[in-house]
Backbone as numpy.savetxt, mean C-alpha at the origin, in Angstrom:
# Nx Ny Nz CAx CAy CAz Cx Cy Cz
-98.13 9.03 58.86 -97.77 7.80 58.47 -97.41 7.59 57.01
-99.00 7.52 56.32 -98.69 7.26 55.10 -97.83 8.10 54.27
-97.58 9.21 54.20 -96.81 10.47 53.71 -95.28 9.62 54.29
-95.12 9.23 55.22 -93.66 9.02 55.52 -93.48 7.80 54.78
-94.20 6.93 54.76 -93.73 5.62 53.64 -93.76 6.18 52.39
-94.48 6.86 51.97 -94.48 7.40 50.56 -93.03 7.93 49.94
-92.27 8.57 51.09 -91.27 9.60 50.95 -90.24 7.93 51.09
-90.20 7.40 51.89 -89.36 6.24 52.49 -89.20 5.44 50.84
-90.60 4.83 50.32 -90.40 4.13 49.00 -89.32 5.22 47.93
-89.95 6.32 48.14 -89.00 6.94 46.72 -87.28 6.91 47.13
-86.88 7.19 48.37 -85.97 7.00 48.68 -85.02 5.50 48.32
-85.66 4.81 48.96 -85.52 3.23 48.35 -85.25 2.96 46.63
-86.21 3.51 46.06 -86.37 3.54 44.52 -85.22 4.08 44.14
-84.76 4.99 44.41 -83.37 6.00 44.20 -82.62 5.25 44.13
-82.00 4.62 45.83 -80.98 4.68 45.98 -80.85 2.86 45.12
-81.51 2.10 44.46 -81.63 1.31 43.76 -81.40 1.42 42.44
-81.74 2.04 41.91 -81.52 2.81 40.53 -80.28 3.86 40.74
-79.59 3.93 41.37 -77.96 4.15 41.63 -77.16 3.36 41.85
-77.68 2.25 42.44 -76.98 0.96 42.25 -76.59 0.36 40.77
-78.07 0.44 40.10 -77.89 -0.03 39.11 -77.17 0.50 37.80
-76.83 1.48 38.08 -76.72 2.27 36.95 -75.05 2.21 37.43
-74.47 2.15 38.62 -73.03 1.73 38.93 -72.64 0.81 38.31
-73.22 -0.23 38.39 -72.80 -1.18 38.30 -73.05 -1.36 36.22
-73.69 -0.99 36.13 -73.47 -0.73 34.23 -72.42 -0.19 33.55
-71.83 0.86 34.68 -70.95 1.26 33.83 -69.37 1.15 34.02
-68.51 0.47 32.96 -67.39 0.04 32.96 -66.19 0.33 34.29
-65.35 -0.47 34.52 -64.55 -0.42 35.51 -63.57 0.72 35.06
-62.72 2.11 35.64 -62.04 2.51 34.76 -60.38 0.85 34.84
-60.04 1.29 33.73 -58.71 0.80 33.65 -57.35 1.29 33.76
-56.44 0.55 34.15 -55.26 1.53 34.78 -54.27 1.94 33.44
-53.99 3.47 33.27 -53.65 3.83 32.00 -52.10 3.37 31.60
-51.69 2.82 30.47 -50.52 2.22 29.62 -49.60 3.69 29.83
-49.67 4.45 30.16 -48.81 6.04 29.77 -48.90 6.25 28.09
-48.34 7.24 27.71 -48.16 7.26 25.86 -47.82 6.58 25.30
-48.40 5.97 23.99 -47.38 4.92 23.27 -46.43 5.34 22.68
-45.65 4.79 22.80 -43.92 4.68 22.31 -43.94 5.60 20.60
-42.98 6.51 20.28 -42.97 7.34 19.23 -41.87 5.84 18.35
-42.74 5.64 17.15 -42.03 4.94 16.16 -41.12 5.38 15.30
-39.54 5.32 15.26 -38.53 5.86 14.35 -38.87 5.56 13.16
-38.76 5.75 12.08 -38.32 4.93 10.46 -37.02 4.97 10.39
-36.70 3.88 9.99 -35.49 3.35 9.78 -34.51 4.29 8.82
-33.63 4.53 9.30 -32.70 5.45 8.33 -32.60 4.73 7.03
-32.45 5.53 5.67 -32.39 4.41 4.30 -30.62 3.69 4.89
-30.82 2.76 4.16 -29.30 2.35 3.84 -28.46 2.62 3.06
-27.59 3.58 2.76 -27.15 4.35 1.88 -25.83 4.09 2.48
-24.94 3.24 1.10 -23.54 3.15 1.66 -22.85 3.88 0.66
-21.84 5.02 1.15 -20.58 5.43 0.45 -20.04 4.59 -0.62
-19.65 4.82 -1.94 -19.04 3.99 -2.64 -17.14 4.36 -2.22
-16.09 3.31 -2.33 -15.20 2.97 -1.50 -14.09 2.66 -2.93
-13.30 3.64 -3.25 -12.41 3.78 -4.38 -11.40 3.04 -4.22
-11.38 1.99 -4.93 -10.15 0.88 -4.82 -8.95 1.49 -5.75
-7.69 1.69 -5.32 -6.58 1.55 -6.65 -6.41 0.48 -7.58
-6.34 0.70 -8.88 -6.14 -0.08 -9.74 -4.45 -0.62 -10.04
-4.00 -1.83 -10.15 -2.54 -1.83 -10.40 -2.14 -0.81 -11.06
-0.79 -0.68 -11.39 -0.28 0.31 -12.19 -0.74 -0.06 -13.80
-1.14 0.87 -14.42 -1.58 0.41 -15.68 -3.37 0.67 -15.73
-4.30 0.19 -14.64 -5.17 -0.28 -14.83 -6.14 0.65 -14.14
-7.33 0.99 -13.96 -8.52 1.95 -13.56 -8.72 1.68 -12.01
-9.15 2.95 -11.41 -9.56 2.65 -10.45 -10.98 1.89 -10.34
-11.08 1.26 -9.78 -12.87 0.68 -8.87 -13.06 0.72 -7.71
-15.04 1.12 -7.99 -15.31 1.15 -6.66 -16.58 -0.26 -6.42
-16.57 0.47 -4.85 -17.41 -0.89 -4.15 -18.46 0.09 -3.24
-19.65 -0.51 -2.89 -19.95 0.10 -2.01 -19.40 -0.44 -0.36
-19.71 0.90 0.68 -19.01 0.45 1.87 -18.49 -0.64 2.79
-20.19 -1.10 2.46 -20.46 -1.83 3.59 -20.11 -3.59 2.47
-19.63 -3.74 1.83 -19.01 -4.48 0.96 -17.49 -4.72 0.80
-16.81 -3.74 1.16 -15.62 -3.51 1.05 -15.03 -3.55 2.10
-13.97 -4.64 2.25 -13.30 -5.07 3.56 -11.62 -5.12 2.99
-10.66 -4.13 3.61 -9.29 -3.84 3.66 -8.34 -5.40 3.20
-7.96 -5.32 1.86 -7.03 -6.64 1.79 -5.86 -6.69 2.69
-5.70 -7.76 3.06 -4.85 -8.26 3.61 -3.31 -7.83 3.41
-2.61 -7.68 3.86 -0.98 -7.40 3.53 -0.48 -8.56 3.00
-0.41 -8.24 1.90 0.47 -9.43 0.97 1.85 -10.64 1.67
1.97 -10.96 1.62 2.98 -12.14 2.36 4.38 -11.76 1.84
5.47 -11.81 2.08 6.78 -11.65 1.51 7.50 -13.08 2.30
8.72 -13.35 1.93 10.00 -14.43 2.41 10.68 -13.85 2.38
11.84 -14.27 2.60 13.20 -14.45 2.95 13.72 -13.96 1.46
13.36 -14.55 0.31 14.28 -14.13 -1.02 13.44 -12.83 -1.18
12.40 -12.15 -0.61 11.66 -11.10 -1.34 13.10 -10.24 -0.54
12.82 -10.15 0.94 13.68 -9.30 1.74 15.07 -9.38 1.19
15.80 -10.36 0.83 17.01 -10.69 0.14 17.11 -9.68 -1.00
15.97 -9.87 -1.82 16.19 -8.92 -3.54 16.39 -7.49 -2.92
15.48 -7.00 -1.48 15.67 -5.36 -1.47 16.75 -5.01 -0.78
17.16 -5.55 -0.10 18.05 -5.80 0.61 19.20 -5.48 0.32
19.55 -6.39 -0.66 20.83 -6.14 -1.34 20.59 -5.13 -2.92
19.68 -4.76 -3.47 19.40 -3.77 -4.20 19.58 -2.43 -4.01
19.46 -2.10 -2.60 19.44 -1.22 -2.19 20.89 -0.32 -2.25
21.89 -1.20 -1.20 23.39 -0.66 -1.59 24.04 -1.39 -3.28
23.12 -1.69 -3.88 23.61 -1.92 -5.50 23.64 -1.01 -6.26
22.39 -0.36 -6.18 21.91 0.82 -6.68 22.69 2.18 -6.14
22.95 1.79 -4.52 24.03 2.92 -4.25 25.62 3.30 -4.83
25.98 1.94 -5.30 27.10 2.04 -6.10 27.29 2.33 -7.29
26.23 1.83 -8.08 25.81 2.78 -9.37 25.41 3.73 -9.58
24.99 4.44 -8.47 24.76 6.29 -8.27 26.54 6.56 -8.19
27.32 6.00 -7.25 28.80 6.64 -7.58 28.89 6.57 -8.52
28.93 5.27 -8.87 30.18 5.42 -10.61 28.88 6.95 -11.89
27.74 6.48 -11.52 27.22 7.80 -12.39 27.39 9.25 -12.03
28.02 9.40 -11.08 28.78 10.79 -10.38 29.37 11.17 -10.94
30.42 10.18 -11.43 31.44 10.91 -11.58 31.68 10.88 -13.12
30.62 10.79 -13.91 30.63 10.48 -15.22 31.03 12.26 -16.25
30.07 13.25 -15.29 29.79 14.62 -16.00 31.39 14.73 -15.92
32.30 15.16 -15.34 33.03 15.96 -15.06 34.14 14.83 -15.96
33.80 13.50 -16.01 35.28 12.45 -16.65 34.97 11.70 -18.07
33.40 11.59 -18.51 33.14 10.85 -19.60 33.63 11.92 -20.91
34.20 11.36 -21.94 34.23 11.51 -23.44 32.89 11.83 -24.01
32.34 10.77 -23.67 31.39 10.61 -24.71 29.89 11.27 -24.21
29.53 12.21 -25.14 28.25 13.02 -24.39 27.46 11.73 -23.87
27.14 10.89 -25.35 25.88 9.66 -24.81 25.93 9.07 -23.80
27.64 8.94 -23.25 27.70 8.20 -22.08 27.63 8.65 -20.55
27.62 9.95 -20.86 27.25 11.39 -19.97 25.41 10.93 -19.71
25.20 10.94 -20.66 23.43 11.34 -20.61 22.79 9.88 -19.88
23.33 8.90 -20.34 22.98 7.36 -20.13 23.26 7.70 -18.30
24.45 8.16 -17.92 24.89 8.05 -16.51 23.63 8.85 -15.82
23.23 10.32 -16.37 22.32 11.23 -15.96 20.72 10.35 -15.49
20.47 9.81 -16.62 19.56 8.71 -16.56 19.42 7.41 -15.38
20.75 7.28 -15.12 21.13 6.28 -13.83 20.89 6.81 -12.77
21.15 8.44 -12.43 20.81 8.94 -11.47 19.19 9.24 -11.25
19.54 9.89 -12.25 17.23 9.97 -12.16 16.50 8.50 -11.62
16.85 7.58 -11.90 15.78 6.84 -12.09 16.20 5.85 -10.84
17.59 5.49 -10.04 17.75 4.73 -9.10 17.60 5.65 -8.02
17.83 6.61 -8.14 17.78 7.52 -6.66 16.17 7.02 -5.97
15.39 7.40 -6.41 14.00 7.63 -6.15 13.57 5.80 -5.89
14.38 4.76 -6.96 14.29 3.69 -6.56 14.48 2.97 -5.19
15.75 3.57 -4.76 16.40 3.24 -3.38 15.24 3.40 -2.50
14.75 4.60 -2.65 13.60 5.22 -1.70 12.38 4.27 -1.63
11.79 3.90 -2.96 10.97 3.16 -2.82 11.11 1.71 -1.66
12.50 1.01 -2.26 13.13 0.00 -1.24 13.09 -0.02 -0.46
13.58 1.00 0.34 13.49 1.18 1.61 12.48 1.59 2.24
11.08 2.02 1.67 10.37 2.16 2.04 9.11 1.04 2.00
9.30 -0.27 1.26 8.83 -1.58 1.35 9.43 -2.06 2.79
10.78 -1.46 3.13 11.60 -2.80 4.55 10.99 -2.02 5.67
10.50 -0.42 5.78 9.68 0.13 6.34 8.33 -0.60 6.91
7.80 -0.66 6.06 6.07 -1.41 5.54 6.32 -2.49 5.97
7.13 -3.34 6.57 6.90 -4.92 7.05 7.90 -5.13 8.31
8.16 -3.36 8.89 8.81 -3.46 10.31 10.33 -3.78 10.44
10.92 -3.72 8.93 12.62 -4.44 8.90 13.58 -3.31 8.48
14.58 -3.03 9.50 15.26 -2.19 9.46 16.29 -2.47 8.53
16.75 -1.31 7.72 17.67 -1.37 6.47 18.74 -2.29 6.89
19.43 -1.34 7.90 20.77 -1.93 8.45 20.85 -3.42 8.60
19.53 -4.08 9.41 19.74 -5.52 9.83 19.36 -6.27 8.91
18.48 -5.65 7.79 18.02 -6.49 6.63 19.56 -6.83 5.57
20.02 -5.83 5.97 21.31 -5.38 4.53 22.70 -6.07 5.26
22.79 -6.02 6.46 23.97 -7.03 7.36 23.65 -8.25 7.03
22.40 -9.08 7.09 22.21 -10.26 6.76 22.26 -10.73 5.21
21.28 -9.84 4.37 21.55 -10.30 3.40 22.45 -9.90 2.20
22.82 -8.84 2.69 23.79 -8.25 1.51 25.15 -8.47 1.14
25.58 -9.56 1.56 26.64 -10.10 0.90 26.85 -11.19 -0.31
28.29 -10.39 -0.91 28.70 -11.23 -2.10 27.44 -11.06 -3.18
26.74 -9.58 -3.02 26.02 -9.30 -4.23 26.98 -9.72 -5.42
26.25 -9.54 -6.52 26.31 -10.03 -7.71 26.66 -8.92 -8.69
27.50 -8.62 -9.24 27.70 -7.36 -10.13 28.81 -5.87 -9.22
28.43 -6.28 -8.15 29.05 -5.22 -7.29 31.26 -5.26 -7.64
31.46 -3.87 -7.98 32.58 -3.55 -8.77 33.64 -3.48 -6.89
34.67 -3.72 -6.81 35.76 -3.97 -5.62 36.07 -2.27 -5.92
36.85 -2.26 -4.72 37.42 -0.67 -4.58 38.60 -0.91 -5.09
39.46 -1.40 -5.32 39.92 -1.02 -6.27 39.33 -0.68 -7.90
38.92 -1.00 -8.00 38.27 -1.11 -9.61 37.30 0.48 -9.21
36.92 1.00 -8.61 36.11 1.79 -8.13 37.23 3.11 -8.48
38.30 2.74 -7.64 39.48 3.97 -7.59 39.89 4.26 -9.10
40.13 3.14 -10.27 40.66 3.30 -10.98 40.03 3.95 -11.92
38.25 4.09 -11.75 37.04 4.77 -12.20 37.51 6.04 -12.10
37.73 6.38 -10.90 37.71 7.89 -10.25 38.93 8.84 -11.07
40.18 7.82 -11.58 41.28 8.40 -11.84 41.19 8.29 -13.19
40.27 7.36 -14.26 40.26 7.47 -15.80 39.41 8.78 -16.28
39.98 9.13 -17.40 39.73 10.61 -18.25 39.15 9.81 -19.48
38.19 11.02 -20.25 37.63 10.80 -21.76 37.35 9.20 -22.22
38.19 8.78 -23.32 37.83 7.67 -23.22 37.95 6.45 -22.40
39.16 6.52 -22.04 39.30 5.44 -20.94 38.13 5.05 -20.12
38.01 6.64 -19.66 36.58 6.48 -18.93 35.44 5.81 -18.98
35.45 6.42 -20.48 33.99 5.62 -21.44 34.06 4.16 -21.19
35.03 3.86 -21.68 34.95 1.98 -21.79 35.13 1.65 -20.37
35.72 2.30 -19.41 35.84 1.71 -18.39 34.58 1.57 -17.15
33.79 2.59 -17.52 32.64 2.82 -17.43 31.72 2.13 -18.00
31.46 1.98 -18.64 30.83 0.70 -19.89 31.01 -0.54 -18.99
32.32 -1.28 -19.48 32.41 -2.35 -18.39 32.02 -2.98 -17.43
32.16 -1.71 -16.80 32.00 -2.08 -15.00 30.48 -1.51 -14.97
29.74 -0.34 -15.49 28.06 -0.37 -14.94 27.52 -1.62 -16.17
27.95 -2.18 -16.61 27.36 -3.19 -17.69 27.40 -4.56 -16.52
28.54 -4.95 -16.23 28.57 -6.15 -15.14 27.92 -5.79 -13.78
27.57 -4.72 -13.34 27.13 -4.04 -12.07 25.54 -4.48 -12.51
24.89 -4.17 -14.16 23.96 -4.02 -14.38 23.28 -5.80 -14.53
24.22 -6.36 -14.90 24.14 -8.14 -14.93 24.06 -8.67 -13.95
24.87 -7.97 -12.76 24.70 -8.48 -11.35 22.89 -8.31 -10.99
22.53 -6.82 -11.32 21.18 -6.42 -10.59 20.02 -7.95 -11.69
20.24 -8.04 -12.96 19.39 -8.63 -13.39 18.91 -10.37 -13.08
20.80 -10.96 -12.42 20.81 -11.97 -11.86 19.99 -12.32 -10.17
20.03 -11.06 -9.54 19.48 -10.61 -8.41 17.36 -10.88 -8.62
17.33 -9.80 -9.90 15.94 -9.87 -10.34 15.64 -10.95 -10.65
16.24 -12.12 -11.41 15.85 -13.33 -11.84 15.46 -14.30 -10.52
16.28 -14.09 -9.60 15.93 -14.93 -8.22 14.56 -14.55 -7.40
14.98 -13.16 -7.46 13.13 -12.62 -6.80 12.17 -13.25 -7.64
12.13 -13.21 -8.50 10.65 -13.34 -9.80 10.54 -15.40 -9.38
11.49 -15.77 -9.54 11.11 -17.09 -9.12 11.23 -17.85 -8.02
11.58 -17.04 -6.73 11.57 -17.08 -5.58 10.62 -16.35 -4.52
10.69 -15.06 -4.99 9.87 -14.29 -4.43 8.32 -14.78 -4.20
7.46 -13.96 -3.26 6.23 -14.38 -2.96 5.30 -12.65 -3.21
6.02 -11.52 -3.03 5.51 -10.40 -3.18 5.21 -9.39 -4.08
3.83 -9.28 -4.51 3.59 -8.87 -5.76 4.55 -7.20 -5.59
5.05 -6.68 -4.87 5.22 -5.63 -5.57 6.65 -5.63 -5.74
7.60 -6.70 -4.64 8.57 -6.82 -5.19 9.03 -7.58 -6.30
8.30 -8.51 -7.01 8.11 -9.17 -8.12 7.93 -7.99 -9.01
7.28 -7.08 -9.02 7.17 -5.73 -9.83 8.28 -5.45 -10.14
8.93 -5.12 -9.04 10.28 -4.53 -9.07 11.23 -5.24 -9.63
11.31 -6.05 -9.50 12.24 -7.23 -10.26 12.30 -7.02 -11.36
10.78 -7.14 -11.98 10.46 -7.42 -13.52 10.99 -5.99 -14.08
10.72 -4.97 -13.60 10.94 -3.58 -13.92 12.66 -3.67 -14.02
13.36 -4.04 -13.17 14.66 -3.76 -12.76 15.39 -4.55 -13.94
14.59 -5.81 -13.96 15.54 -6.59 -15.00 15.52 -6.14 -17.08
14.50 -5.83 -17.21 13.83 -5.06 -18.09 15.03 -4.25 -18.15
14.83 -2.91 -17.55 15.46 -1.62 -17.53 17.01 -1.72 -17.49
17.07 -2.74 -17.12 18.99 -3.10 -16.87 19.74 -3.41 -17.87
18.86 -4.81 -18.81 19.52 -4.88 -19.83 18.88 -4.01 -21.18
18.16 -3.39 -21.22 17.96 -1.86 -22.00 19.34 -1.06 -21.84
19.46 -0.67 -20.74 20.97 0.01 -20.31 22.05 -0.62 -20.85
22.38 -1.97 -20.76 23.37 -2.23 -21.52 23.66 -2.31 -22.67
22.70 -2.63 -23.42 22.72 -2.30 -24.93 22.80 -1.32 -25.11
21.91 -0.09 -24.24 22.39 1.37 -24.88 23.81 2.02 -24.75
24.54 1.48 -23.88 25.82 1.94 -23.14 26.85 1.39 -24.61
26.52 -0.27 -24.83 27.27 -0.60 -25.94 27.56 -0.15 -27.20
26.55 0.30 -27.21 25.79 1.04 -28.89 26.95 2.35 -28.79
26.59 3.40 -27.21 27.01 4.77 -27.27 28.84 4.44 -27.46
29.09 3.67 -26.99 30.94 3.32 -26.72 31.00 3.29 -28.50
30.78 2.05 -29.06 30.87 1.85 -30.41 30.45 2.92 -31.46
29.29 3.79 -31.03 29.14 5.25 -31.96 29.86 5.96 -31.92
């Protein structure tokens, strides 16, 4: 009997110790899973954007995050009128200039005609490109604005020029082309005064300067 009580006491003590130990152990916590991977942010590298300069000016650069496209420049009816009128105006000048190689008696007059052909052909393409960039069709714009162009020569005068030869052609060519150029100067001054498009303004300015120079050059060639 004493032995059984001793065994029982040992068992009770062991249970008490086990219960005490279990109470001292911290309860397991739910796993939150693996920690998220922290990605380092990429460096803010901005490639430069090249901005072309205006004629005669060098290009500049700005960071791409500071660049915003420039809005299309405004234009008005005076700009459209100048461009639309100058296209057929230049085309008539080309018709007259093409007559010179076989008719001019003065080699200087023929050389001036060659310069007109070289300059005004590309100018017509540039004027047409401007209309296209504005969504305007050449035919419609010319029909609306192309009446009563200053300096345009009559069909009768054009036939007379075509029939002339030698010195008679030289004088008629200078007279007609000078009046034609003067008409272009008048239209250019109007565009400079009333227009708002910077490209048209630059074109009008260069047109006025070039036409004045050519008028003087033709007069000197005829006098010489």
